[in-house]
Each structure stands twice: as C-alpha cells, then as structure tokens.
C-alpha positions in Angstrom: 0.0 0.1 0.1 1.4 3.5 -1.1 1.3 6.1 1.5 -0.5 8.3 -0.8 -3.3 6.0 -1.2 -6.5 7.0 0.3 -7.7 5.1 3.4 -9.9 1.8 2.9 -13.3 2.2 4.1 -15.8 -0.7 4.8 -19.7 -0.3 4.3 -22.0 -1.3 7.1 -22.9 -4.5 5.5 -19.4 -5.4 5.0 -18.7 -4.7 8.8 -21.8 -6.7 9.5 -20.6 -9.7 7.4 -17.0 -9.5 8.7 -18.0 -9.1 12.2 -21.0 -11.4 12.7 -23.0 -8.7 14.1 -26.4 -7.4 12.6 -26.2 -4.1 11.0 -28.9 -2.8 13.4 -26.5 -3.9 16.3 -23.9 -1.8 14.7 -26.1 1.2 14.7 -26.8 0.6 18.3 -23.0 0.5 19.1 -22.7 3.6 17.3 -25.4 5.4 19.0 -23.9 4.2 22.4 -20.4 5.7 21.3 -18.6 2.4 21.2 -17.7 2.6 17.4 -17.7 5.5 15.0 -18.3 5.9 11.2 -17.9 8.7 8.8 -20.4 9.7 6.1 -20.1 9.7 2.4 -21.7 12.2 0.3 -24.4 10.1 -0.2 -25.0 9.9 3.6 -24.0 6.3 3.8 -21.7 5.2 6.8 -18.2 4.1 6.2 -16.1 2.4 8.8 -12.3 1.9 8.9 -11.2 -1.7 9.1 -10.2 -1.0 12.8 -13.8 -1.1 13.9 -13.6 -4.8 13.4 -11.2 -5.0 16.4 -13.6 -2.8 18.6 -16.4 -4.8 17.7 -14.6 -8.0 18.8 -13.7 -6.2 22.1 -17.5 -5.5 22.5 -18.6 -9.2 22.0 -15.8 -10.3 24.1 -16.8 -7.8 26.8 -20.5 -8.8 26.6 -20.0 -12.4 26.8 -18.1 -11.6 30.1 -20.8 -9.8 31.4 -19.0 -6.4 31.3 -21.7 -3.4 31.0 -21.5 -1.4 27.7 -20.8 1.8 29.5 -17.8 0.1 30.8 -16.8 -0.9 27.2 -17.2 2.7 26.0 -15.4 4.3 28.8 -12.3 1.9 28.2 -12.3 2.1 24.2 -12.9 6.0 24.5 -9.2 6.4 25.4 -8.3 5.1 21.8 -9.0 6.7 18.3 -11.6 4.6 16.8 -10.3 4.8 13.3 -7.2 3.1 14.4 -6.9 -0.3 15.2 -6.3 -1.1 19.0 -3.0 -2.6 19.6 -2.3 -5.8 21.5 -0.7 -3.6 24.3 -3.9 -1.3 24.4 -6.1 -4.5 24.6 -3.9 -5.8 27.6 -4.3 -2.5 29.3 -8.0 -2.7 28.9 -8.3 -6.5 29.8 -6.5 -5.9 32.9 -8.7 -3.1 34.1 -11.6 -5.6 33.6 -10.2 -8.4 35.3 -10.8 -7.5 38.9 -14.4 -6.9 38.0 -14.7 -10.3 36.5 -12.9 -12.1 39.2 -15.5 -10.6 41.7 -18.5 -11.5 39.3 -17.1 -15.0 39.2 -17.0 -15.1 43.3 -20.5 -14.0 43.2 -21.9 -16.4 40.6 -19.9 -19.3 42.5 -21.8 -18.2 45.6 -25.1 -18.0 44.0 -24.6 -21.6 42.5 -23.6 -23.0 45.6 -26.4 -21.3 47.9 -29.0 -21.7 45.2 -30.6 -24.9 46.7 -30.7 -23.4 50.2 -32.9 -20.4 48.9 -36.7 -21.8 48.7 -34.9 -25.3 49.0 -36.4 -25.9 52.5 -40.0 -25.8 50.9 -41.5 -22.9 52.8 -41.3 -20.9 49.4 -41.3 -17.7 51.6 -38.7 -15.1 50.4 -40.5 -12.4 52.7 -40.4 -14.6 55.9 -37.9 -17.3 55.7 -37.1 -18.4 59.2 -33.6 -19.8 58.1 -32.4 -17.1 55.5 -34.5 -14.1 56.3 -36.4 -14.4 59.7 -39.0 -11.7 60.5 -37.9 -10.1 56.9 -34.9 -8.4 58.5 -33.1 -8.2 55.2 -35.8 -5.6 54.2 -34.2 -3.1 56.5 -30.8 -3.3 54.7 -32.7 -1.9 51.4 -34.2 -3.4 48.3 -33.1 -6.2 45.9 -31.6 -9.4 46.5 -29.6 -8.5 49.8 -28.2 -12.0 50.3 -26.7 -12.2 46.7 -25.4 -8.8 47.1 -23.7 -9.2 50.3 -19.9 -8.3 50.3 -17.7 -11.1 49.4 -15.7 -12.8 52.2 
C-alpha cells in the first residue's frame, strides 16, 4: 500500500458480514459511542477496518458480562479509526480482570447457595425462618440482599 493511497473504508454491510453482528446492532453500538463511522456524500456510513477489532472487544466484553458503558469508557481512550494494538487490549483487559474475578465469585456463591434459597420448601422469600427471619433483610434496602452481600 502506498502512503498516498486513500484510507480503505468498509460499508456497514461489510462490517456486519465480517464481524458477525447485525446492521441494527452496529447502529446501536454507534449510538452508544462504542464505534464510529464517517459519512459519504450520499450520507452512507463508512467504517475503517479498525472497527472490526473494536466490535470483537465489545463482543468479548458482553460475553464476560461487562456493561456496555464500561466498554465505552475503556475504548474511549483510543481513536476509533485506528486499530487497538495488543498492548492497548492488554491494558483494557487488565482493568476488567478484577471486576470479572468478583463477578465469578458472586456467581460461584449463587450456584453454591441456590439450593438453600426456597430449598426448604417454605417458598417464602419475605419471611424465611432460615435465610430472612422476620423479613430482617428488608431493613438493608431493596433487591437481593443475600446475593449482594460483600464477598468474604
């Protein structure tokens, strides 16, 4: 490739085909600031090839349960028209590691304690004599208090 050659751009259909993501999902990712495009004179979206790496990162993050806002914040440090390097990816991944480790511990605890919740047969989440006598957990606030308790 000659340095004077214009940059190569991909249509939204090409990006969808190469990334395995629906066009509507690409539009959604763009609306959330996860990826960006330029517009042609005919107002058609065009993407640099580097967007494929960004989409791969988004897909990996989603599979790991990382919220899209966290993905946007992490990718926001890098210029979307330039491919994320291996070193940049390592930096992003290392930031997500602790959150993923905590999520794994919570899921393991949930798996291990799942049988004891409603497992006794009382079927009462409000007044369970074993897990929540006299609805004491309601004093701590809304939501699944046992699940959301701090990890040991």
